[in-house]
Structures are given as structure tokens and as C-alpha cells.
GUTIFI-466420 format. One record per residue (C-alpha): residue number from 1; residue in three letters; x, y, z. Coordinates in Angstrom, 2 decimals. Example, Ala and Ser with C-alpha at 12.3 -4.5 7.8 and 13.67 -1.06 7.14 Angstrom:
<mivos>
+-----+-----+---------+---------+---------+
:   k :   r :       X :       Y :       Z :
+-----+-----+---------+---------+---------+
:   1 : ALA :   12.30 :   -4.50 :    7.80 :
:   2 : SER :   13.67 :   -1.06 :    7.14 :
+-----+-----+---------+---------+---------+
</mivos>
This chain:
<mivos>
+-----+-----+---------+---------+---------+
:   k :   r :       X :       Y :       Z :
+-----+-----+---------+---------+---------+
:   1 : MET :   -2.64 :   -4.72 :  -10.26 :
:   2 : LYS :    0.09 :   -4.01 :  -12.97 :
:   3 : CYS :    1.72 :   -7.13 :  -14.60 :
:   4 : SER :    5.56 :   -5.81 :  -13.75 :
:   5 : THR :    4.88 :   -5.50 :   -9.63 :
:   6 : PHE :    7.33 :   -6.29 :   -7.51 :
:   7 : MET :    5.06 :   -6.93 :   -4.70 :
:   8 : ASN :    1.21 :   -7.84 :   -5.16 :
:   9 : LEU :   -1.26 :   -7.33 :   -2.80 :
:  10 : PHE :   -1.27 :  -10.69 :   -1.34 :
:  11 : ASN :    1.90 :  -10.40 :    0.00 :
:  12 : ILE :    1.41 :   -6.93 :    1.64 :
:  13 : VAL :   -1.83 :   -8.58 :    3.19 :
:  14 : VAL :    0.33 :  -11.57 :    4.83 :
:  15 : ILE :    2.80 :   -9.22 :    5.74 :
:  16 : VAL :    0.74 :   -6.53 :    7.30 :
:  17 : VAL :   -1.18 :   -9.50 :    9.26 :
:  18 : VAL :    1.60 :  -10.93 :   10.63 :
:  19 : LEU :    2.97 :   -7.70 :   11.85 :
:  20 : GLY :   -0.22 :   -6.92 :   13.37 :
:  21 : ILE :   -0.32 :  -10.57 :   15.29 :
:  22 : VAL :    3.12 :   -9.43 :   16.66 :
:  23 : GLY :    1.59 :   -6.46 :   19.00 :
:  24 : VAL :    0.77 :   -2.91 :   18.91 :
:  25 : CYS :    3.02 :    0.05 :   18.10 :
:  26 : HIS :    2.20 :    3.76 :   17.36 :
:  27 : GLY :    4.82 :    6.18 :   16.20 :
:  28 : ASP :    5.68 :    9.04 :   18.17 :
:  29 : GLY :    3.80 :   12.08 :   17.38 :
:  30 : LEU :    0.71 :   10.55 :   15.57 :
:  31 : CYS :   -2.58 :   10.62 :   17.11 :
:  32 : LYS :   -6.09 :   10.49 :   16.50 :
:  33 : ASN :   -8.02 :   13.46 :   15.15 :
:  34 : PHE :   -4.33 :   15.56 :   14.35 :
:  35 : TYR :   -5.96 :   18.24 :   12.01 :
:  36 : GLU :   -9.30 :   18.89 :   14.14 :
:  37 : LYS :   -8.24 :   22.34 :   14.75 :
:  38 : SER :   -5.77 :   23.11 :   12.09 :
:  39 : CYS :   -7.91 :   21.81 :    9.19 :
:  40 : PRO :  -10.97 :   20.58 :   10.62 :
:  41 : LEU :  -12.37 :   19.00 :    7.15 :
:  42 : ALA :   -9.22 :   17.40 :    6.19 :
:  43 : GLU :  -10.14 :   13.76 :    6.53 :
:  44 : GLN :  -13.64 :   14.53 :    4.95 :
:  45 : ILE :  -12.08 :   16.14 :    2.00 :
:  46 : VAL :   -9.73 :   13.00 :    1.62 :
:  47 : GLN :  -12.68 :   10.45 :    1.86 :
:  48 : ASN :  -14.74 :   12.27 :   -0.77 :
:  49 : ILE :  -12.22 :   12.83 :   -3.46 :
:  50 : THR :  -10.98 :    9.06 :   -2.96 :
:  51 : TRP :  -14.42 :    7.50 :   -2.88 :
:  52 : THR :  -15.14 :    9.39 :   -6.02 :
:  53 : ASN :  -12.49 :    8.02 :   -7.58 :
:  54 : VAL :  -12.93 :    4.38 :   -6.53 :
:  55 : ALA :  -16.58 :    4.37 :   -7.46 :
:  56 : SER :  -15.21 :    4.78 :  -11.26 :
:  57 : SER :  -11.65 :    2.81 :  -10.54 :
:  58 : PRO :  -12.32 :   -0.32 :   -8.91 :
:  59 : PHE :   -8.26 :   -1.17 :   -9.02 :
:  60 : LEU :   -7.85 :    2.14 :   -7.15 :
:  61 : PRO :   -7.96 :    0.42 :   -3.62 :
:  62 : ALA :   -5.05 :   -2.27 :   -4.56 :
:  63 : GLN :   -3.36 :    0.31 :   -6.02 :
:  64 : LEU :   -3.13 :    2.87 :   -2.85 :
:  65 : LEU :   -2.70 :   -0.05 :   -0.64 :
:  66 : ARG :    0.54 :   -1.31 :   -2.43 :
:  67 : LEU :    1.72 :    2.30 :   -3.06 :
:  68 : ALA :    1.68 :    2.95 :    0.84 :
:  69 : PHE :    3.20 :   -0.46 :    1.25 :
:  70 : HIS :    6.12 :    0.43 :   -1.15 :
:  71 : ASP :    6.43 :    4.18 :    0.67 :
:  72 : CYS :    6.61 :    2.43 :    4.08 :
:  73 : ILE :    9.12 :    0.03 :    3.45 :
:  74 : VAL :   11.61 :    2.60 :    2.15 :
:  75 : ARG :   12.69 :    5.11 :    4.82 :
:  76 : GLY :    9.28 :    5.00 :    6.45 :
:  77 : CYS :    6.16 :    6.58 :    5.75 :
:  78 : GLU :    6.99 :    9.77 :    4.68 :
:  79 : ALA :    5.76 :    9.85 :    1.06 :
:  80 : SER :    9.41 :    9.62 :   -0.23 :
:  81 : ILE :    7.74 :    7.36 :   -3.14 :
:  82 : LEU :    5.87 :   10.56 :   -4.22 :
:  83 : LEU :    8.87 :   12.51 :   -5.12 :
:  84 : ASP :    9.80 :   13.04 :   -8.86 :
:  85 : SER :   13.15 :   12.40 :  -10.21 :
:  86 : THR :   15.32 :   15.72 :  -10.59 :
:  87 : ALA :   18.28 :   16.41 :  -12.92 :
:  88 : ASN :   20.42 :   15.64 :   -9.97 :
:  89 : ASN :   18.58 :   12.76 :   -8.42 :
:  90 : THR :   16.83 :    9.43 :   -9.39 :
:  91 : ALA :   13.82 :    9.06 :   -6.91 :
:  92 : GLU :   12.16 :    6.13 :   -5.86 :
:  93 : LYS :    9.29 :    6.21 :   -8.03 :
:  94 : ALA :   12.03 :    5.72 :  -11.10 :
:  95 : ALA :   12.76 :    2.25 :   -9.58 :
:  96 : PRO :   11.63 :   -1.08 :  -11.71 :
:  97 : PRO :    9.91 :   -2.27 :   -8.75 :
:  98 : ASN :    7.52 :    1.15 :   -8.69 :
:  99 : LEU :    7.24 :    1.73 :  -12.45 :
: 100 : SER :    3.75 :   -0.10 :  -12.30 :
: 101 : LEU :    2.79 :    2.00 :   -9.26 :
: 102 : GLY :   -0.56 :    3.76 :   -9.69 :
: 103 : GLY :   -2.70 :    6.34 :   -7.82 :
: 104 : PHE :   -0.76 :    9.06 :   -7.55 :
: 105 : ASN :   -3.53 :   11.25 :   -9.50 :
: 106 : VAL :   -5.59 :   10.79 :   -6.43 :
: 107 : ILE :   -3.28 :   11.93 :   -4.22 :
: 108 : ASP :   -2.32 :   14.62 :   -6.22 :
: 109 : ALA :   -5.89 :   15.53 :   -6.61 :
: 110 : ILE :   -6.51 :   15.49 :   -2.70 :
: 111 : LYS :   -3.37 :   17.64 :   -1.84 :
: 112 : THR :   -4.59 :   20.39 :   -4.52 :
: 113 : GLN :   -8.15 :   20.57 :   -2.73 :
: 114 : LEU :   -6.54 :   20.55 :    0.93 :
: 115 : GLU :   -3.96 :   23.11 :   -0.17 :
: 116 : ILE :   -6.84 :   25.39 :   -1.21 :
: 117 : ASN :   -8.63 :   24.78 :    2.34 :
: 118 : CYS :   -5.92 :   24.86 :    4.77 :
: 119 : PRO :   -2.55 :   25.15 :    2.71 :
: 120 : GLY :    0.61 :   24.00 :    4.37 :
: 121 : ILE :   -1.17 :   21.93 :    6.85 :
: 122 : VAL :   -1.79 :   18.33 :    5.75 :
: 123 : SER :    0.87 :   16.47 :    4.92 :
: 124 : CYS :    1.13 :   14.15 :    1.38 :
: 125 : ALA :    2.38 :   11.34 :    4.09 :
: 126 : ASP :   -0.93 :   11.51 :    6.10 :
: 127 : ILE :   -2.95 :   11.93 :    2.73 :
: 128 : VAL :   -1.30 :    8.47 :    1.59 :
: 129 : ALA :   -2.41 :    6.79 :    4.92 :
: 130 : LEU :   -5.68 :    8.14 :    4.93 :
: 131 : ALA :   -6.66 :    7.54 :    1.24 :
: 132 : THR :   -5.54 :    4.03 :    1.46 :
: 133 : ARG :   -7.84 :    3.40 :    4.43 :
: 134 : ASP :  -10.93 :    5.22 :    2.46 :
: 135 : ALA :   -9.94 :    3.16 :   -0.80 :
: 136 : VAL :  -10.18 :    0.06 :    0.83 :
: 137 : SER :  -13.05 :    0.87 :    2.92 :
: 138 : PHE :  -15.30 :    2.14 :    0.09 :
: 139 : GLN :  -17.08 :   -1.05 :   -0.55 :
: 140 : TYR :  -18.45 :   -1.41 :    2.99 :
: 141 : ASN :  -19.23 :    2.44 :    3.27 :
: 142 : GLU :  -17.33 :    2.79 :    6.49 :
: 143 : SER :  -13.49 :    3.08 :    7.84 :
: 144 : LEU :  -12.18 :   -0.41 :    8.40 :
: 145 : TRP :   -9.57 :    1.06 :   10.51 :
: 146 : GLU :   -8.48 :    3.98 :   12.31 :
: 147 : VAL :   -5.68 :    6.27 :   11.14 :
: 148 : GLU :   -3.51 :    8.25 :   13.28 :
: 149 : THR :   -2.14 :   11.46 :   11.87 :
: 150 : GLY :    0.65 :   13.74 :   12.29 :
: 151 : ARG :    3.24 :   12.43 :    9.80 :
: 152 : ARG :    5.27 :   15.08 :    8.11 :
: 153 : ASP :    6.77 :   14.56 :    4.54 :
: 154 : GLY :   10.46 :   13.20 :    3.80 :
: 155 : THR :   12.87 :   15.07 :    1.65 :
: 156 : VAL :   14.91 :   12.30 :    0.48 :
: 157 : SER :   13.99 :    9.61 :   -1.82 :
: 158 : LEU :   16.68 :    7.14 :   -3.85 :
: 159 : GLU :   16.17 :    5.06 :   -6.41 :
: 160 : SER :   19.09 :    2.97 :   -4.91 :
: 161 : GLU :   17.28 :    2.38 :   -1.81 :
: 162 : ALA :   14.05 :    1.00 :   -3.18 :
: 163 : LEU :   16.08 :   -1.46 :   -5.18 :
: 164 : ALA :   17.67 :   -2.52 :   -2.08 :
: 165 : GLU :   14.72 :   -2.42 :    0.27 :
: 166 : LEU :   11.56 :   -3.74 :   -1.37 :
: 167 : PRO :   10.65 :   -7.36 :   -1.63 :
: 168 : SER :   10.81 :   -9.21 :   -4.57 :
: 169 : PRO :    7.91 :  -11.86 :   -5.71 :
: 170 : PHE :   10.71 :  -14.17 :   -6.78 :
: 171 : ALA :   11.76 :  -14.90 :   -3.53 :
: 172 : ASN :   13.82 :  -18.26 :   -2.77 :
: 173 : PHE :   12.11 :  -21.42 :   -2.18 :
: 174 : ALA :   13.57 :  -22.28 :   -5.85 :
: 175 : ASN :   12.59 :  -25.93 :   -5.51 :
: 176 : LEU :    8.84 :  -24.40 :   -5.98 :
: 177 : LYS :    9.31 :  -22.64 :   -9.09 :
: 178 : GLN :    8.89 :  -25.30 :  -11.81 :
: 179 : ALA :    5.98 :  -26.79 :  -10.23 :
: 180 : PHE :    4.25 :  -23.65 :   -9.31 :
: 181 : ALA :    5.01 :  -22.04 :  -12.64 :
: 182 : GLY :    2.60 :  -24.39 :  -14.28 :
: 183 : LYS :   -0.19 :  -23.39 :  -11.95 :
: 184 : ALA :    0.52 :  -19.55 :  -12.34 :
: 185 : PHE :   -2.00 :  -18.76 :  -15.16 :
: 186 : LEU :   -2.61 :  -15.30 :  -14.62 :
: 187 : ARG :    1.13 :  -14.62 :  -16.21 :
: 188 : THR :    0.07 :  -15.52 :  -19.51 :
: 189 : LYS :   -2.19 :  -12.25 :  -19.49 :
: 190 : CYS :    1.18 :  -10.15 :  -19.20 :
: 191 : LYS :    2.88 :   -8.98 :  -22.39 :
: 192 : GLY :    6.38 :   -9.36 :  -20.49 :
: 193 : PRO :    8.64 :   -7.69 :  -17.77 :
: 194 : ALA :    8.02 :   -4.49 :  -19.12 :
: 195 : ASP :    4.45 :   -4.54 :  -19.23 :
: 196 : THR :    3.00 :   -1.73 :  -16.61 :
: 197 : THR :   -0.14 :   -1.10 :  -18.09 :
: 198 : THR :   -2.07 :   -4.34 :  -18.14 :
: 199 : ASN :   -4.98 :   -5.12 :  -15.09 :
: 200 : VAL :   -5.12 :   -8.22 :  -14.12 :
: 201 : PRO :   -7.31 :  -10.18 :  -11.12 :
: 202 : MET :   -5.53 :  -10.88 :   -8.29 :
: 203 : ASP :   -8.23 :  -12.98 :   -6.61 :
: 204 : PRO :   -9.77 :  -14.91 :   -9.83 :
: 205 : GLY :  -13.71 :  -15.11 :   -9.45 :
: 206 : ASN :  -13.89 :  -12.60 :   -6.63 :
: 207 : GLY :  -14.06 :   -9.22 :   -8.43 :
: 208 : PRO :  -12.32 :   -6.17 :   -7.11 :
: 209 : GLY :  -13.99 :   -6.66 :   -3.85 :
: 210 : PHE :  -11.42 :   -6.78 :   -0.55 :
: 211 : ASP :  -11.89 :   -9.93 :    1.61 :
: 212 : ASN :   -9.91 :  -12.62 :    2.95 :
: 213 : HIS :  -10.91 :  -14.99 :   -0.14 :
: 214 : TYR :   -7.20 :  -14.72 :   -1.47 :
: 215 : TYR :   -6.06 :  -17.12 :    1.04 :
: 216 : THR :   -8.28 :  -19.76 :   -0.43 :
: 217 : ILE :   -7.04 :  -19.10 :   -3.77 :
: 218 : LEU :   -3.31 :  -19.27 :   -2.61 :
: 219 : LYS :   -3.98 :  -22.84 :   -0.89 :
: 220 : GLN :   -5.10 :  -23.84 :   -4.08 :
: 221 : ASN :   -1.75 :  -22.97 :   -5.80 :
: 222 : LYS :   -3.38 :  -19.96 :   -7.86 :
: 223 : GLY :   -1.11 :  -17.42 :   -6.60 :
: 224 : LEU :    0.44 :  -15.13 :   -9.23 :
: 225 : PHE :    3.80 :  -15.16 :   -7.72 :
: 226 : GLN :    6.43 :  -17.62 :   -6.44 :
: 227 : SER :    6.67 :  -15.89 :   -3.29 :
: 228 : ASP :    3.16 :  -16.63 :   -2.63 :
: 229 : ALA :    3.60 :  -20.16 :   -3.15 :
: 230 : ALA :    6.79 :  -19.75 :   -0.94 :
: 231 : LEU :    4.70 :  -18.84 :    2.07 :
: 232 : LEU :    3.18 :  -22.36 :    1.95 :
: 233 : THR :    6.40 :  -23.98 :    2.68 :
: 234 : ASP :    6.99 :  -22.09 :    5.76 :
: 235 : LYS :    4.98 :  -23.42 :    8.88 :
: 236 : SER :    4.47 :  -20.14 :   10.43 :
: 237 : ALA :    3.57 :  -18.65 :    7.19 :
: 238 : SER :    1.67 :  -21.73 :    5.87 :
: 239 : ASP :   -0.37 :  -21.66 :    9.62 :
: 240 : ASP :   -1.32 :  -17.92 :    9.19 :
: 241 : VAL :   -2.41 :  -18.43 :    5.34 :
: 242 : ASN :   -5.08 :  -21.58 :    6.86 :
: 243 : GLU :   -6.03 :  -19.27 :    9.74 :
: 244 : MET :   -6.98 :  -16.43 :    7.42 :
: 245 : SER :   -8.77 :  -18.58 :    5.05 :
: 246 : THR :  -11.32 :  -19.61 :    7.44 :
: 247 : VAL :  -11.80 :  -16.69 :    9.85 :
: 248 : SER :  -14.72 :  -14.37 :    9.13 :
: 249 : ASN :  -14.39 :  -11.20 :    6.93 :
: 250 : GLN :  -14.96 :   -9.34 :   10.29 :
: 251 : GLU :  -12.04 :  -11.19 :   11.85 :
: 252 : PHE :  -10.14 :  -10.68 :    8.99 :
: 253 : PHE :  -10.54 :   -6.68 :    8.97 :
: 254 : LYS :   -9.68 :   -6.55 :   12.73 :
: 255 : TYR :   -6.40 :   -8.34 :   12.07 :
: 256 : PHE :   -5.87 :   -6.17 :    8.81 :
: 257 : GLY :   -7.09 :   -3.03 :   10.52 :
: 258 : HIS :   -4.53 :   -3.60 :   13.31 :
: 259 : SER :   -1.82 :   -4.44 :   10.93 :
: 260 : MET :   -1.97 :   -1.11 :    8.72 :
: 261 : LYS :   -2.03 :    0.89 :   11.96 :
: 262 : ARG :    1.04 :   -0.44 :   12.82 :
: 263 : LEU :    2.61 :   -0.35 :    9.15 :
: 264 : GLY :    1.45 :    3.54 :    9.28 :
: 265 : ALA :    3.54 :    4.03 :   12.02 :
: 266 : VAL :    6.96 :    2.85 :   10.66 :
: 267 : GLY :    9.62 :    5.33 :   10.44 :
: 268 : VAL :    7.45 :    8.54 :   10.69 :
: 269 : LEU :    8.63 :   11.77 :   10.66 :
: 270 : THR :    6.87 :   14.03 :   13.28 :
: 271 : GLY :    7.26 :   17.46 :   15.18 :
: 272 : ASN :    9.98 :   19.62 :   13.43 :
: 273 : SER :   11.49 :   16.51 :   11.33 :
: 274 : GLY :   11.04 :   16.48 :    7.49 :
: 275 : GLU :    8.25 :   19.29 :    5.86 :
: 276 : ILE :    4.79 :   19.70 :    4.98 :
: 277 : ARG :    5.11 :   19.54 :    1.22 :
: 278 : LYS :    3.28 :   22.13 :   -1.11 :
: 279 : ILE :    2.97 :   19.72 :   -3.88 :
: 280 : CYS :    3.61 :   15.79 :   -3.14 :
: 281 : SER :    5.84 :   15.37 :   -5.87 :
: 282 : ALA :    8.58 :   17.87 :   -5.09 :
: 283 : ILE :   10.09 :   19.00 :   -1.99 :
: 284 : ASN :    9.69 :   22.70 :   -0.93 :
: 285 : SER :   12.05 :   25.06 :   -2.51 :
+-----+-----+---------+---------+---------+
</mivos>
């Protein structure tokens, strides 16, 4: 993860887990094996390229998870986060909360291969959803959750919307700031607010692995951001932290997978809405 991040991996986990506990919701038009006939190798291509990259870049799962979250929070899961700014528009990607996002090169590599195999078929939005699942699942050598596909790509991306809608790690509960600042030792690893290149572990002592260990760290007041500590001051959120810190990894993955399916259905474009971009960083001309 990058030092200047405005939303860390743990907050993503907490939010999607809470979403998952609420109930089940599927986006209209999303279904399993959407590309079974139109591009039968699509999901295998995504997995192959993603796993190859994760093998040499252990931070990639966290990067893609964060990329997907930042995309879905603004305008829904329609890949607007991937669009570059133009002479007439400053895109979401240019907003300060998104300057430290990573994984774009992997998404582009997947899109390039899919355009060779089945041009104009697989959306960038579906690539993000599938690659995120595959990156997180890599260490277990199996898919941790099911991804329904059929998303289409959006054509609008605004920096102002990213600034207005993305949650900040500096969230309220000001009375905890002083006490928490003394315990957030990971901040000393960052060069300053403009540092978008330094990688730091979000779960000290647990390596790049993905499991529920971060909840134990949080209960010891070792979270990186003020918003981590804030979760412990709300009874409902604190109860979730306690529950997630004690469940087995198998139970955690069940909650998390269910939540990611719900997150992936937020504000999707399907049918004739949006488009299937030829490249993920620009709308079709």
C-alpha cells in the first residue's frame, strides 16, 4: 500500500464485510459465466495474467482491491477510475485520494490480451472485478468468491466526484487523534503527504498474506489511520471488529466473498448502457 492512501485495505475489508452481513443484492444483468459463448477463455486469461503478476509483486492484491473499491464508490463499478484526464477534463485518477493507486498496468495488460482474443467483448469493469478476485485468491490457489459478469464501462470520470465521495482516513472521532497518533508507528515510514511510492505493510508481522489478522492488530491500537481507531469507538463497528478477529479464516473468506459480490454490483452499467472500451484508459472515439 502507498503512504498517501486515503482509504486503506482494512477500511475496505470492514466496509464490505458490514455490507455483506446486511443481505444479498445482485446488479441487474450480471450473471455467472457471462462470456461463456462470446469469449470462453476470458476468465482464464484474466487469472493467468493476474497470477503471473502477483507472483512477482506481493502488493498487487491490496492494490487491486483498493482500485476496485475506489472505482465502485464513485459512480459505481464501471471502470471510471481507469480513465485518463484529457485536455477538457480532469478525471478521477488525478484526484489526490487516487494518486497512490496501483495495478493499472496489470489491468491494461489483461485488456490488451483480451482484445487480441475477442475484440470489443470484455469490459474493463469486469476485468477489474475478476482481477481483484484472482489477485486476492492467488495465495490459496483457488477462487475465494464468485464474480458475476456483464458490466459495461462508463464514459464519465470527474476528479470532483472522487474528492466528494471517497471516504477519508481522517474521519471524525477527533478525541482519539492524540492518543492514536502515538501508536501509529507506520506513519514514520512515510516521507510526507506527497509520498506516493513508499510501500508499507498494513498488517505488521503478517507479511503480504490475506486473512483476518489485521483485526487483531487493530484491537491492539496498531492501525495506520485515525479511521481505524474510530471503528473501536462505535459499538456496532467494534462488535464487527471483535467478531472478525475471532472467526476462522474460512468464515472470514465467506463473509468477505459475499461482501465483494455485493460491492461489485454497486451502480453497474449493463445492457445498452455505457460501452465496451477498446482501451481502459480512454473512452471510445
